[in-house]
C-alpha positions in Angstrom: -14.8 -1.3 1.8 -12.2 -3.0 4.0 -9.1 -1.5 5.6 -6.2 -2.4 7.9 -3.4 -0.5 9.6 0.1 -1.8 8.9 3.6 -0.7 10.0 6.3 -0.5 7.4 9.2 -2.7 8.5 11.6 -2.0 5.6 14.7 -0.3 6.9 14.7 2.1 3.9 11.0 2.8 4.0 9.0 2.7 0.7 11.5 3.8 -1.9 11.5 3.0 -5.6 11.9 -0.8 -5.5 9.3 -1.4 -2.7 7.0 1.1 -4.3 7.2 -0.9 -7.6 6.5 -4.1 -5.8 3.5 -2.6 -4.0 2.0 -1.1 -7.2 2.5 -4.4 -9.1 0.6 -6.2 -6.3 -2.2 -3.6 -6.4 -2.6 -4.0 -10.1 -3.6 -7.7 -9.7 -6.9 -6.7 -8.3 -10.1 -5.1 -9.7 -10.7 -3.2 -6.5 -9.5 0.3 -5.8 -6.5 0.1 -3.5 -5.5 3.2 -1.6 -3.0 4.0 1.1 -3.7 6.6 3.8 -0.5 8.1 5.3 -0.7 11.1 7.6 -3.1 13.5 5.9 -2.8 12.0 2.4 -4.8 9.2 0.7 -3.0 7.9 -2.4 -3.6 5.4 -5.2 -1.6 2.3 -4.5 -1.6 1.6 -8.3 0.5 4.7 -9.0 4.3 4.4 -8.3 4.7 8.2 -8.4 1.9 8.7 -5.8 3.4 6.0 -3.5 6.9 7.5 -3.8 5.7 11.1 -3.3 4.0 10.1 0.0 7.4 9.8 1.7 6.6 6.7 3.7 9.6 5.9 5.9 10.7 3.0 8.1 8.5 2.4 11.1 5.7 4.6 9.7 2.1 3.4 10.1 -0.2 3.3 7.1 -3.7 2.3 6.4 -4.5 0.1 3.4 -8.0 0.6 2.1 -9.6 -1.6 -0.6 -13.0 -1.2 -2.2 -14.5 -3.4 -4.9 -15.4 -6.9 -6.0 -12.2 -8.6 -4.6 -11.5 -6.2 -1.8 -10.8 -8.7 1.0 -8.4 -10.7 -1.2 -6.8 -7.4 -2.2 -6.4 -6.3 1.4 -4.9 -9.6 2.6 -2.5 -9.6 -0.3 -1.4 -6.0 0.1 -0.9 -6.3 3.8 1.3 -9.4 3.2 3.4 -7.5 0.6 3.9 -4.6 2.9 5.0 -6.8 5.8 7.5 -8.6 3.6 9.1 -5.5 2.0 
């Protein structure tokens, strides 16, 4: 298992379009990809879960990846979040 804390820079937070981009990126990997925000841990492969987390601009989240390609998944997900 690998993880990294990332700040959301998108001025709108993670709304529908960024959530879709994030989930699409997560689906590329075999590893489980989760996001920890406040007291919630959500599946990054579920658009509804990502949207319901209510992640806003400037919020800090932890990306957690576990599986065969976990490091590649983590690096990719962090890059996607930073570019949203």
